[in-house]
N, CA and C of each residue as an Amber inpcrd file, in Angstrom:
protein
   702
  26.2060000  60.4660000-196.1450000  25.8280000  60.3450000-196.8640000
  26.5980000  58.7370000-197.5030000  25.4880000  57.8560000-197.6170000
  26.0260000  56.3450000-197.4620000  26.7650000  55.9310000-198.7950000
  27.7930000  55.2730000-198.9360000  28.5830000  55.3080000-200.0010000
  28.5740000  53.6080000-200.7120000  28.2660000  53.8320000-201.7670000
  28.1670000  52.6530000-202.2530000  29.4230000  52.6730000-203.7380000
  30.2910000  51.1470000-203.7490000  30.5220000  50.8460000-204.9720000
  30.6630000  49.8760000-205.4350000  30.6890000  50.7740000-206.7240000
  30.0440000  49.8560000-207.8780000  31.1350000  49.5540000-208.9540000
  31.5130000  48.7650000-209.5560000  32.5020000  48.4150000-210.6460000
  32.2240000  49.1110000-212.0020000  30.6930000  48.9750000-212.7170000
  30.2690000  49.7720000-213.7990000  29.0410000  50.2470000-213.3320000
  29.3320000  51.8560000-213.3240000  28.0110000  52.7700000-213.5680000
  27.8750000  53.3120000-214.5950000  27.0260000  53.5780000-215.2500000
  26.2980000  53.9750000-216.4550000  25.4170000  55.1310000-216.4180000
  25.7940000  55.9800000-216.2530000  24.8940000  57.5120000-216.7960000
  24.0190000  57.5340000-217.6580000  22.9710000  57.8760000-217.2410000
  21.7590000  57.9230000-218.0020000  21.2070000  56.6510000-218.5130000
  19.9080000  56.7070000-218.6260000  18.0340000  55.3690000-218.7760000
  17.8330000  55.9850000-219.5050000  18.7320000  55.8530000-220.3720000
  18.1620000  55.8560000-221.9800000  18.4650000  54.7690000-222.6040000
  17.6100000  55.2450000-223.8580000  18.0040000  53.5960000-224.6460000
  19.4450000  53.0820000-224.4220000  20.0980000  54.0040000-224.6730000
  21.6590000  53.2060000-224.8930000  21.7420000  52.6410000-223.9740000
  21.6810000  53.5640000-222.3010000  22.5580000  52.8790000-221.5610000
  21.9000000  52.3930000-220.7400000  20.1340000  51.4760000-220.9070000
  19.4640000  50.6100000-220.3160000  19.8650000  49.1270000-221.8620000
  19.7940000  49.3560000-222.6260000  20.7290000  48.5900000-223.3730000
  21.8380000  47.8360000-223.4430000  23.0650000  48.7190000-222.8620000
  24.3110000  48.0370000-222.3470000  24.0760000  47.4900000-221.2110000
  23.1420000  48.0090000-220.3510000  23.2240000  47.2020000-218.5980000
  22.8180000  46.0680000-219.0280000  21.6270000  46.0690000-219.8730000
  21.1660000  44.4370000-220.0070000  22.1920000  43.5780000-220.9440000
  22.9020000  44.1750000-221.8770000  24.0640000  43.3960000-222.1930000
  24.9290000  42.5290000-221.1650000  25.0260000  43.3440000-220.6930000
  26.1030000  43.0410000-219.2140000  25.3420000  41.9740000-218.3590000
  24.0870000  42.1420000-218.3880000  23.3640000  41.0700000-217.6670000
  22.9990000  39.9390000-218.2390000  23.2230000  40.2830000-219.2870000
  23.0220000  38.8520000-219.8190000  24.2570000  38.2350000-220.2050000
  25.4380000  38.8160000-219.9570000  26.9730000  38.2510000-219.5590000
  26.8820000  37.9440000-218.3890000  25.7560000  38.0480000-217.6000000
  26.2560000  37.9610000-215.9560000  26.9590000  38.9510000-215.1080000
  27.1570000  40.3490000-215.6470000  28.0580000  41.2090000-215.2100000
  26.9930000  41.9730000-214.8940000  27.2110000  42.5850000-212.9840000
  25.5320000  43.7510000-212.7410000  26.5390000  45.3280000-213.5640000
  25.6930000  45.7450000-213.3510000  25.6000000  46.9810000-213.5200000
  24.8130000  48.1190000-212.8180000  24.9750000  49.4630000-212.6350000
  24.1470000  50.7560000-211.9690000  23.7950000  51.4550000-212.9200000
  22.7750000  51.9940000-213.5030000  22.6610000  52.5560000-214.2960000
  22.4900000  54.0240000-213.3400000  22.5450000  55.2010000-213.6070000
  21.9440000  56.1740000-212.6700000  21.2510000  56.9240000-213.6770000
  20.1060000  57.4700000-213.5360000  19.1020000  58.1330000-214.2020000
  18.8750000  59.6670000-212.9600000  18.6910000  60.5230000-213.9060000
  18.5640000  61.8390000-213.2170000  17.1640000  62.1410000-213.2340000
  15.9170000  62.0560000-213.6580000  14.7890000  61.5680000-213.3590000
  14.0130000  60.7630000-212.8080000  12.4770000  61.0010000-212.5990000
  12.0550000  60.3330000-211.3200000  11.5430000  59.1330000-212.2570000
  11.7920000  58.9050000-213.5470000  10.8290000  57.4810000-213.9730000
  11.5120000  57.5870000-216.0340000  11.5330000  56.7790000-216.1170000
  11.9490000  56.2550000-217.6350000  11.7840000  57.4750000-218.3310000
  12.4900000  58.4800000-219.0480000  11.9210000  58.9430000-220.0330000
  11.4560000  58.9010000-221.0100000  10.1470000  59.2820000-221.9540000
   9.8630000  59.1460000-222.9160000   9.9350000  60.0780000-223.7580000
  10.5540000  61.3330000-223.8010000  11.0790000  61.9390000-224.7030000
  12.0310000  61.1920000-226.1670000  11.0550000  62.2510000-227.0540000
  11.9780000  61.7090000-228.2250000  10.8760000  61.1870000-229.1250000
   9.4000000  60.5760000-228.2280000   8.4360000  59.9810000-229.3440000
   8.7800000  59.0020000-229.6990000   9.1900000  58.5200000-230.7560000
   9.7570000  57.3650000-231.5810000  11.1540000  57.6120000-232.1120000
  11.5470000  55.9710000-232.4680000  12.7700000  56.3970000-233.4750000
  12.4400000  55.1840000-234.2780000  13.3590000  55.0170000-235.8190000
  13.3960000  54.2260000-236.6420000  14.2400000  53.3390000-236.2680000
  13.8630000  52.0400000-236.4540000  14.6620000  50.9660000-235.9410000
  15.1960000  50.2130000-237.6880000  16.4020000  50.2560000-237.8200000
  16.9840000  49.3340000-239.0490000  17.3820000  47.6450000-238.6120000
  17.8090000  47.4960000-239.6240000  18.1510000  45.9790000-239.5660000
  19.2060000  45.5760000-238.5120000  20.5010000  46.5200000-238.3070000
  21.1160000  45.8570000-237.2260000  20.3680000  46.1610000-236.0920000
  19.5050000  47.1590000-235.3680000  19.0130000  47.4110000-234.4450000
  17.9730000  46.3220000-234.0840000  17.5700000  45.7860000-234.8540000
  16.6650000  44.4490000-234.4490000  17.6700000  43.3710000-234.4130000
  18.4200000  43.0160000-235.1770000  19.7670000  41.5960000-234.6170000
  20.0100000  42.6800000-233.1970000  20.4140000  43.7140000-232.4940000
  20.7210000  43.9350000-231.5810000  19.8490000  43.4600000-230.4520000
  18.1730000  44.0990000-230.5190000  17.2600000  43.7560000-230.3780000
  17.0790000  42.3000000-229.6790000  17.3610000  41.4760000-230.7830000
  16.9620000  40.0570000-230.6550000  18.3960000  39.2940000-229.4010000
  19.5360000  39.9580000-230.1070000  20.4310000  39.1150000-228.7330000
  20.3540000  39.7310000-227.2110000  19.3480000  40.7610000-227.2590000
  19.0780000  41.2800000-225.5580000  18.2300000  40.4310000-225.5450000
  17.1660000  39.6100000-226.4170000  15.8440000  39.1490000-225.6950000
  14.7170000  39.5710000-226.1650000  14.5010000  40.8250000-226.4570000
  13.5490000  41.5020000-226.3960000  13.1310000  41.9950000-228.2820000
  13.8340000  41.5950000-228.9780000  13.3940000  41.6970000-230.0460000
  12.0050000  41.4140000-230.2720000  11.3570000  40.1840000-230.1430000
  10.0280000  39.4700000-231.0060000   9.1350000  40.1240000-229.9750000
   8.9750000  40.7800000-228.9940000   8.1610000  41.5310000-228.1230000
   7.9530000  42.6360000-228.5330000   9.1220000  43.8150000-229.0500000
   8.7990000  44.7700000-230.1320000   8.2410000  44.9040000-231.3230000
   8.4360000  44.0720000-232.0540000   7.9700000  43.4650000-232.9170000
   6.4160000  43.3300000-233.5540000   5.7450000  43.0110000-232.2320000
   4.0820000  42.7020000-232.2060000   3.8810000  44.2300000-232.3630000
   4.5160000  44.9770000-231.5520000   3.6890000  46.2590000-231.3250000
   3.8440000  47.0970000-231.7480000   4.8670000  47.1530000-233.0010000
   5.2450000  48.2180000-234.2680000   5.3320000  47.2350000-235.9410000
   4.7680000  48.2680000-236.8730000   4.1170000  48.0740000-237.8570000
   5.6960000  47.6110000-238.7020000   6.0530000  46.6950000-239.7940000
   7.0140000  46.4920000-240.6060000   6.3240000  47.5520000-241.5620000
   7.9300000  48.6070000-241.8500000   7.7430000  49.2460000-242.9500000
   8.1200000  49.0260000-244.4130000   7.2970000  49.0460000-245.1500000
   8.0740000  48.3340000-246.8640000   8.6030000  49.4670000-247.5090000
   8.8390000  50.9370000-247.2080000   9.8140000  51.4220000-247.6990000
   9.8660000  52.8940000-247.7030000  10.6830000  53.5750000-248.5280000
  10.6750000  55.4050000-247.8850000  10.1980000  55.7690000-249.3670000
   9.7330000  56.8300000-249.3830000   9.1920000  57.5050000-250.2940000
   9.3250000  59.0840000-249.8580000  10.1490000  59.6470000-250.8450000
  10.6360000  60.8920000-250.6160000   9.6940000  62.1520000-251.9380000
   9.6080000  62.8650000-251.1420000   8.5220000  63.8320000-251.8970000
   8.9610000  65.6100000-252.0290000   9.2390000  66.2960000-252.9750000
   9.6280000  67.8460000-252.4660000   8.9210000  68.5280000-252.2180000
   8.6970000  70.0410000-251.1870000   7.7520000  70.3460000-250.3600000
   7.7970000  71.4510000-251.8100000   8.9090000  71.9260000-252.2800000
   8.7330000  72.8620000-253.6430000   7.6360000  72.4690000-254.6360000
   8.0930000  71.7550000-255.3470000   6.7410000  71.0350000-256.3370000
   5.8470000  70.4000000-255.5720000   5.9070000  70.0640000-254.5930000
   4.8190000  68.9220000-254.5740000   4.9920000  67.1690000-254.9230000
   5.7810000  67.2710000-255.8950000   5.7680000  66.2070000-256.2980000
   6.4220000  64.9740000-255.4770000   6.4210000  63.7470000-256.1180000
   7.3520000  62.7880000-255.2230000   8.4350000  62.4000000-256.2010000
   9.9740000  62.5140000-255.4130000  10.9910000  62.5230000-256.2620000
  11.8270000  60.8470000-256.4490000  11.3510000  60.0740000-255.3050000
  11.9050000  58.7480000-255.1140000  10.8460000  57.9290000-254.7880000
  11.4780000  56.5090000-254.8780000  10.5860000  55.3910000-253.7730000
  11.5190000  54.2920000-253.7530000  12.0960000  54.1460000-252.3510000
  12.7840000  53.0590000-252.0040000  12.2250000  51.8260000-251.5100000
  11.7070000  50.8320000-252.1900000  11.3160000  49.7460000-250.8760000
  12.5820000  49.0130000-250.3070000  12.0140000  48.5690000-249.2450000
  12.4800000  47.6530000-247.6620000  12.6920000  46.2140000-248.3320000
  11.9430000  45.9790000-249.2760000  11.9470000  44.5400000-249.1480000
  12.6910000  43.8380000-249.6340000  14.1990000  44.7740000-250.8660000
  15.1870000  43.8990000-251.2470000  16.1650000  43.3660000-250.2700000
  16.8760000  42.4100000-250.4590000  17.6890000  41.5680000-249.8020000
  18.9060000  42.3760000-249.7480000  19.7400000  42.8700000-248.5790000
  21.2850000  42.8980000-248.3880000  22.2220000  41.6490000-247.8460000
  22.9860000  41.7650000-248.0150000  24.1140000  40.8030000-247.5410000
  23.5330000  39.6540000-247.1720000  22.9070000  39.9690000-245.5920000
  22.8270000  39.2940000-244.7650000  21.4040000  39.1810000-244.7810000
  20.2620000  39.0330000-245.2990000  19.5070000  38.5050000-246.0160000
  18.1740000  39.7310000-245.6150000  17.0030000  39.8380000-245.6480000
  16.0550000  40.9370000-246.1600000  16.2120000  42.0140000-245.1440000
  15.6980000  43.0800000-245.3200000  16.1300000  44.2930000-244.5130000
  14.5280000  44.6400000-243.7670000  15.0270000  44.8330000-242.2880000
  13.5230000  45.0860000-241.2210000  13.6950000  46.5990000-240.7650000
  12.5100000  47.2980000-240.9130000  12.5810000  48.5910000-240.4440000
  11.4080000  48.7270000-240.0930000  11.0390000  49.5190000-238.3140000
   9.8800000  49.8000000-238.0820000  10.0380000  50.8390000-237.0290000
   9.1900000  51.7830000-236.7600000   9.5380000  53.0140000-236.2870000
   8.6900000  52.6050000-234.7900000   9.4430000  52.8160000-233.6300000
   9.3690000  52.2990000-232.4930000   9.2110000  53.3430000-231.7050000
   8.0210000  53.1770000-230.9770000   7.5900000  54.3110000-229.4860000
   9.0610000  53.6340000-228.2140000   9.2310000  54.6950000-228.0640000
  10.1750000  54.9590000-227.4090000   9.8170000  54.5550000-226.1100000
   8.8990000  54.3760000-225.4100000   8.4330000  54.3810000-223.9760000
   8.2820000  53.2240000-224.3660000   7.7190000  52.2880000-224.7790000
   7.7210000  50.8280000-224.8110000   8.9210000  50.5720000-225.1640000
  10.0800000  50.9300000-225.9020000  11.2450000  49.9480000-225.6990000
  11.9150000  50.0450000-224.6820000  11.9770000  51.4130000-223.8000000
  12.5970000  51.6220000-222.4920000  11.7880000  50.9470000-221.7420000
  10.4070000  50.6860000-221.4330000   9.6190000  49.7490000-220.4240000
   9.8730000  48.5060000-220.8410000  10.3500000  48.0810000-221.8880000
  10.7710000  46.1850000-222.4530000  12.3320000  46.1450000-221.5440000
  13.4420000  47.2270000-222.2370000  14.6980000  46.9970000-221.3190000
  14.2010000  46.9110000-219.8830000  13.6720000  47.4580000-219.0910000
  13.9750000  48.0400000-217.8030000  13.2870000  46.5500000-217.2300000
  12.0650000  46.1380000-218.1090000  11.7800000  44.6400000-216.9040000
  12.7990000  44.0320000-217.3890000  13.7340000  44.1060000-217.9330000
  14.5100000  42.7600000-218.1140000  15.7810000  42.6820000-217.1600000
  15.7360000  44.0130000-216.4900000  16.9260000  44.1620000-215.6540000
  16.4040000  43.5310000-214.2960000  17.3260000  43.4160000-213.4370000
  17.3010000  42.9130000-211.7680000  16.8240000  44.7350000-211.4290000
  15.9640000  43.6450000-210.4690000  15.8380000  44.6890000-209.1030000
  17.0420000  45.3840000-208.4240000  16.5770000  47.2870000-208.7340000
  17.8120000  47.5050000-207.9460000  18.6310000  48.4780000-208.7580000
  18.6210000  47.8160000-210.2300000  19.5920000  48.0350000-211.2410000
  19.5850000  49.6100000-211.6630000  18.1240000  49.8140000-211.7600000
  17.9110000  51.6750000-212.0920000  17.8580000  52.3670000-210.9220000
  18.9290000  53.1840000-211.3050000  18.2830000  54.4780000-209.7900000
  17.9510000  55.7450000-210.0220000  16.8840000  55.6220000-209.9930000
  15.9480000  57.0630000-210.1430000  16.4850000  58.3480000-209.5160000
  16.1520000  59.6280000-210.4040000  16.5360000  60.6680000-209.1530000
  18.2550000  61.0150000-208.7030000  19.0210000  60.6170000-209.5360000
  20.3330000  60.2880000-209.2800000  21.0250000  61.5010000-210.0170000
  21.9470000  62.0110000-209.9810000  22.5760000  63.2810000-210.6910000
  24.4700000  63.0410000-210.3960000  24.7840000  62.6410000-211.3380000
  26.4020000  62.4700000-211.5300000  26.8360000  63.9720000-210.9310000
  27.9570000  64.7020000-209.7710000  28.0320000  66.0140000-209.5910000
  29.6800000  65.8680000-209.5680000  30.6370000  64.5360000-209.8480000
  31.5010000  64.9170000-210.0080000  32.3330000  63.4740000-210.2370000
  33.2930000  63.6500000-211.4200000  34.1580000  62.4420000-212.2540000
  35.2040000  62.5050000-211.3220000  35.6490000  62.0910000-210.6680000
  37.3640000  61.8850000-210.1270000  38.3190000  60.8180000-211.1880000
  39.5990000  61.0960000-211.0000000  40.8200000  60.5920000-211.6900000
  40.2740000  60.5090000-212.9720000  39.6270000  61.2070000-213.6730000
  38.7530000  60.7670000-215.0640000  38.4680000  62.0700000-215.8890000
  38.6340000  62.2110000-217.4870000  38.8270000  63.7830000-217.6180000
  37.2870000  63.3260000-218.2390000  36.8300000  63.7400000-219.1770000
  34.9220000  64.4760000-219.7770000  34.8240000  64.9660000-220.2480000
  34.3210000  64.8170000-221.3270000  33.1810000  66.2100000-222.1750000
  32.4070000  66.4130000-221.6470000  32.0870000  67.9030000-221.9490000
  30.7950000  68.5700000-221.5020000  30.4220000  69.0920000-222.4850000
  28.3750000  68.3300000-222.9290000  28.7070000  68.7230000-223.9950000
  27.5170000  69.9070000-223.5250000  27.6460000  71.3910000-224.7530000
  26.9570000  72.2180000-224.5020000  25.7830000  72.3490000-225.5400000
  24.2020000  72.0960000-224.6360000  23.1640000  72.5820000-225.2250000
  22.6080000  73.0400000-226.4560000  22.2520000  73.0220000-227.8880000
  22.2690000  73.7760000-228.4190000  20.7090000  74.2030000-228.9470000
  19.4400000  75.2480000-229.3500000  18.0120000  74.4130000-229.7240000
  18.2690000  73.6360000-231.1510000  18.0500000  72.9160000-230.9400000
  17.9950000  71.8640000-232.1870000  17.9240000  71.8260000-233.0960000
  16.6540000  72.9180000-233.2370000  15.5920000  72.8770000-234.5750000
  15.2190000  72.1260000-235.0200000  14.7480000  71.5020000-233.8360000
  13.8090000  69.9800000-234.5320000  12.1990000  70.3070000-233.7460000
  11.5860000  69.8780000-234.5220000  10.1320000  69.6770000-233.5000000
   9.9790000  67.9150000-234.6650000   9.3210000  67.5080000-232.6970000
   8.6250000  65.9810000-232.9610000   7.5210000  65.8610000-232.3300000
   6.7860000  64.8920000-232.3780000   5.4080000  64.1180000-231.6030000
   4.8890000  62.8890000-232.6710000   4.0170000  62.2270000-231.5780000
   3.1900000  61.6820000-232.4490000   1.5720000  61.6530000-232.3430000
   0.9720000  60.8460000-233.5140000  -0.5420000  61.5850000-233.3500000
  -0.9660000  60.2040000-233.2260000  -2.5040000  60.0760000-232.7290000
  -3.2700000  59.1220000-232.1020000  -4.6530000  59.4150000-233.0420000
  -4.3320000  58.2860000-233.2800000  -5.8630000  58.2390000-234.3990000
  -6.3560000  57.4580000-233.9100000  -8.1940000  57.8140000-233.5180000
  -8.8950000  56.7760000-232.6550000  -9.4070000  55.9900000-233.4900000
  -9.4900000  55.8860000-234.7490000 -10.0780000  55.4530000-236.1280000
  -9.5650000  54.3150000-236.6130000  -7.5440000  54.4830000-236.7840000
  -6.6030000  54.4320000-237.2840000  -6.5240000  55.3690000-238.2870000
  -4.9000000  54.9450000-238.7160000  -4.6900000  56.4810000-239.7550000
  -5.0150000  55.8580000-241.0390000  -4.8000000  54.8590000-241.4320000
  -4.7520000  54.3780000-242.7720000  -3.9670000  54.7940000-243.3890000
  -2.9730000  54.8210000-243.4310000  -1.4870000  55.1940000-243.9660000
  -1.0660000  54.0430000-244.5620000  -0.0920000  54.1800000-246.0800000
   0.5750000  53.1870000-245.6550000   1.7230000  52.9890000-245.2590000
   2.2050000  51.5560000-244.8170000   3.6480000  51.5110000-243.9880000
   5.0740000  51.6960000-244.5790000   4.6990000  53.1740000-245.0550000
   6.2570000  53.7310000-245.8790000   6.3680000  54.9380000-244.6590000
   8.0130000  55.4210000-244.7480000   8.5360000  56.2650000-244.0850000
   8.2980000  57.4090000-245.1470000   7.4630000  58.0850000-245.2060000
   7.2820000  59.1060000-246.0690000   7.9730000  60.5560000-245.3600000
   9.3380000  60.9070000-246.3910000   9.6900000  62.0960000-246.2470000
   9.8120000  63.0430000-247.0600000   9.7900000  64.3890000-246.3950000
   9.8120000  66.0230000-247.7560000  10.7700000  67.1620000-247.2320000
  11.6660000  67.2880000-248.7000000  12.7430000  68.1920000-248.3760000
  11.8380000  69.2630000-249.2260000  12.7430000  70.5550000-248.9450000
  12.7440000  71.8650000-249.8340000  12.8370000  72.7360000-249.2210000
  13.7420000  74.3240000-250.0360000  14.1480000  74.7650000-249.0330000
  14.9880000  74.8310000-247.4900000  16.1810000  74.0340000-247.4760000
  16.6060000  74.0920000-246.6660000  15.7770000  73.1390000-244.9320000
  14.5640000  72.4710000-245.1620000  13.5380000  71.8860000-244.6150000
  13.5690000  70.3920000-244.7450000  13.8140000  69.5590000-243.7960000
  13.2940000  68.0320000-243.5380000  11.9360000  67.9050000-242.5570000
  11.0700000  67.3510000-243.4130000  10.1020000  66.7960000-242.2980000
   9.8990000  65.0580000-242.9910000   8.7900000  64.6380000-241.7530000
   8.5590000  63.0660000-242.1580000   7.3580000  63.0060000-241.3390000
   6.9510000  61.7990000-241.8960000   6.4190000  61.1450000-241.1450000
   6.0740000  59.7420000-241.2550000   5.9650000  58.8960000-240.2830000
   6.0200000  57.5800000-240.0680000   5.4100000  56.6670000-239.1130000
   4.2160000  55.4570000-239.7740000   3.6300000  55.1210000-239.3170000
   4.0620000  53.8100000-238.1440000   3.9470000  53.7320000-236.6080000
   4.2090000  53.0380000-235.6030000   3.0520000  52.3470000-235.8990000
   2.4250000  52.4620000-235.8690000   0.9670000  50.8110000-235.7550000
  -0.4920000  51.4180000-237.1710000  -1.3590000  50.5860000-236.1920000
  -2.0870000  51.0140000-237.2990000  -3.0300000  51.8740000-236.9600000
  -2.8020000  52.6400000-235.5870000  -3.5380000  54.1720000-234.8380000
  -2.3410000  55.3570000-234.8910000  -1.0670000  54.8120000-234.5200000
  -0.3600000  55.9400000-234.4460000   1.1120000  56.6550000-235.3060000
   1.1710000  57.4040000-235.9970000   2.2250000  58.1880000-236.5520000
   3.2360000  58.9740000-236.1770000   4.1660000  58.8370000-235.9380000
   5.5670000  59.8130000-235.3090000   5.7010000  60.8970000-236.8620000
   5.7140000  62.0960000-236.4010000   6.1550000  63.1600000-237.0180000
   7.4650000  63.7610000-236.8310000   8.4130000  64.5000000-237.6230000
   8.9990000  65.3850000-237.3490000   9.2280000  66.7400000-238.5620000
  10.0840000  67.6260000-238.0280000  10.4440000  68.7270000-238.7030000
  11.6690000  69.1320000-237.9160000  12.5590000  69.2410000-239.1270000
  14.0750000  69.2810000-239.2450000  14.2490000  71.1960000-239.7380000
  15.2960000  71.5700000-239.5890000  16.0040000  72.6780000-240.1850000
  17.2080000  73.7200000-239.3830000  17.8950000  74.0410000-240.1080000
  18.6790000  75.0740000-239.4790000  18.3250000  76.7690000-239.0460000
  17.8890000  76.4860000-237.4880000  17.0670000  78.0880000-237.7500000
  18.0800000  79.3960000-237.7440000  17.4400000  80.3530000-238.2080000
  18.2180000  82.0910000-238.1480000  18.4240000  82.1410000-236.4460000
  18.9510000  83.5120000-236.4090000  19.1300000  83.7320000-235.1960000
  17.6180000  84.1570000-234.7340000  17.2820000  85.1090000-235.2100000
  16.1310000  85.5860000-235.0400000  14.9120000  84.4790000-234.6380000
  15.1570000  83.1910000-235.3140000  13.8630000  81.9640000-235.1960000
  14.4200000  81.4220000-233.5850000  15.7650000  81.3130000-233.4110000
  16.1270000  80.8840000-232.2770000  15.2400000  81.3320000-231.1930000
  15.1870000  83.2080000-231.1090000  14.5980000  84.1210000-230.0170000
  12.9600000  83.3850000-229.7600000  12.6160000  82.3200000-230.6970000
  11.2750000  82.1400000-230.3890000  10.9360000  80.8840000-229.8660000
  12.0240000  79.9430000-229.5530000  12.0940000  79.1950000-228.4320000
  11.1980000  78.8400000-227.7550000  10.9520000  79.6450000-226.2920000
  10.2790000  80.0850000-225.2670000   8.6090000  80.2420000-225.8210000
   8.3470000  80.9240000-226.5270000   6.8710000  80.9280000-227.2860000
   6.5120000  79.7520000-228.1850000   5.6360000  78.5570000-227.6210000
   5.0970000  77.3430000-228.2560000   4.4400000  77.7820000-229.6390000
   3.3680000  78.6880000-229.0870000   2.5390000  79.2610000-230.2500000
   3.3440000  79.8550000-231.3460000   4.3210000  80.7370000-231.3240000
   4.9750000  81.0770000-232.4310000   6.0780000  80.2180000-233.1190000
   6.7290000  78.8960000-232.0530000   7.3260000  78.0990000-232.7440000
   6.3890000  77.0100000-233.5170000   5.3220000  76.9050000-233.2980000
   4.2400000  75.9090000-234.0020000   3.8520000  76.9480000-235.4650000
   3.6730000  78.2930000-235.0180000   3.6440000  78.5880000-236.2860000
   4.2720000  78.9240000-237.6450000   5.4850000  79.0210000-236.6230000
   7.0560000  78.7780000-237.8600000   6.9360000  77.1060000-238.1750000
   7.2980000  76.2330000-237.7400000   7.2800000  75.2890000-237.9600000
   6.1720000  74.8180000-239.2890000   4.6610000  75.4770000-239.3470000
   3.3340000  75.5170000-240.7790000   4.1260000  76.2690000-241.5930000
   4.7370000  77.0070000-241.2920000   5.1950000  77.8760000-242.0810000
   6.2580000  77.3460000-243.0060000   6.6520000  76.5080000-242.4920000
   8.1270000  75.5970000-243.5430000   8.0480000  74.8000000-244.6210000
   6.2000000  74.0120000-243.9420000   6.2080000  72.7350000-244.5910000
   6.3770000  72.9390000-246.1300000   5.6880000  73.8260000-246.7640000
   5.7530000  73.9690000-248.1200000   4.4010000  72.8550000-248.2000000
   4.8130000  72.2440000-249.9380000   3.6370000  71.9400000-250.4440000
   3.5930000  70.0880000-249.9480000   2.8630000  69.7580000-249.0950000
   3.0870000  68.5370000-248.6650000   1.6020000  68.0470000-249.1860000
   1.5560000  66.6970000-250.2330000   0.6080000  66.1840000-250.9810000
  -0.6310000  65.8930000-248.9040000  -1.8150000  66.4160000-249.0240000
  -2.6340000  66.1620000-248.4830000  -3.1950000  64.2140000-248.6520000
  -3.3290000  63.6520000-249.8140000  -4.3250000  62.5610000-249.8330000
  -2.5050000  61.4730000-250.3380000  -2.0850000  60.9230000-249.0620000
  -1.0660000  59.5500000-248.3660000  -1.7720000  58.6380000-247.7730000
  -3.2980000  57.9200000-247.7950000  -3.6990000  57.1660000-247.1320000
  -3.7130000  56.1160000-248.1420000  -4.9240000  54.6840000-247.4320000
  -5.0870000  53.7730000-248.9900000  -6.1730000  54.1980000-249.2700000
  -6.5380000  53.5500000-250.4950000  -7.7070000  53.5210000-250.8910000
  -7.8070000  55.0880000-251.3090000  -9.4050000  56.0960000-250.7760000
  -9.4580000  57.0270000-251.7950000  -9.4880000  57.7270000-250.0650000
  -8.6590000  57.3500000-249.0600000  -8.8520000  58.7060000-247.6290000
  -7.8980000  59.7110000-247.9080000  -8.4020000  60.4670000-247.2040000
  -7.2080000  61.5220000-247.0340000  -6.7330000  61.7690000-245.6700000
  -5.7220000  62.2430000-245.6020000  -4.8480000  62.2600000-243.9240000
  -4.5180000  63.0000000-244.2050000  -4.5420000  64.1150000-242.3370000
  -4.4090000  65.0390000-242.3610000  -3.2010000  64.9570000-241.0670000
  -2.2450000  65.0760000-241.3570000  -1.0640000  64.8780000-240.3110000
  -0.9810000  66.5900000-239.8130000  -1.2440000  67.2780000-238.7440000
  -1.0660000  68.2390000-238.1540000   0.0340000  68.1210000-236.5820000
   0.1280000  69.3130000-236.8800000   1.4680000  69.9440000-235.8310000
   0.6030000  70.0360000-234.5930000   0.7340000  69.2980000-233.8650000
   0.1580000  69.9520000-232.3900000   1.1440000  70.6590000-231.3120000
């Protein structure tokens, strides 16, 4: 096996790994990114980027590109799934200590592609796994069922949702929906599972029914004007 010596090796070609490598590249420092998958991983669907994240993306030189592809959110609306009533609303337009807030829901795939495109050829080595770390200690992360369900929905004719982060709380369950652009919506549901619920992990149909049973009273009307919008777990 060919031996390659690198001063800086980054394990994992996710958002953090590629952003670190691009930051080093902007400073003229070479690095090697090892990614176990055979291509860029899009698992996770989307993430919410707040003001500091956009400052970091601007420093990396890809902020404006990502802005063009994602809608600016105006605020956060919280609703109780027990009563079905709105409990609070927080606008994002208020200025902070360092200027106006900027919040957008970003597609993970588009962010990874933008980061990777700015890296020199050969920086990312796919289908590569770390099998040994010599002369260094490391922590092993044990995976547990995260009790989360998440995904994205594409509306062919537009979703007509207001540009707000809608979240719902009740009975130990937190869920939400966030517009990404005019046609895409990111959704999530999270809770602490019982031992019996953990046994359902390998049965997608049962997991889906479990999630639907936990949503509670989520208002169906959340669109602009008089439109009704239904966000379904798929």
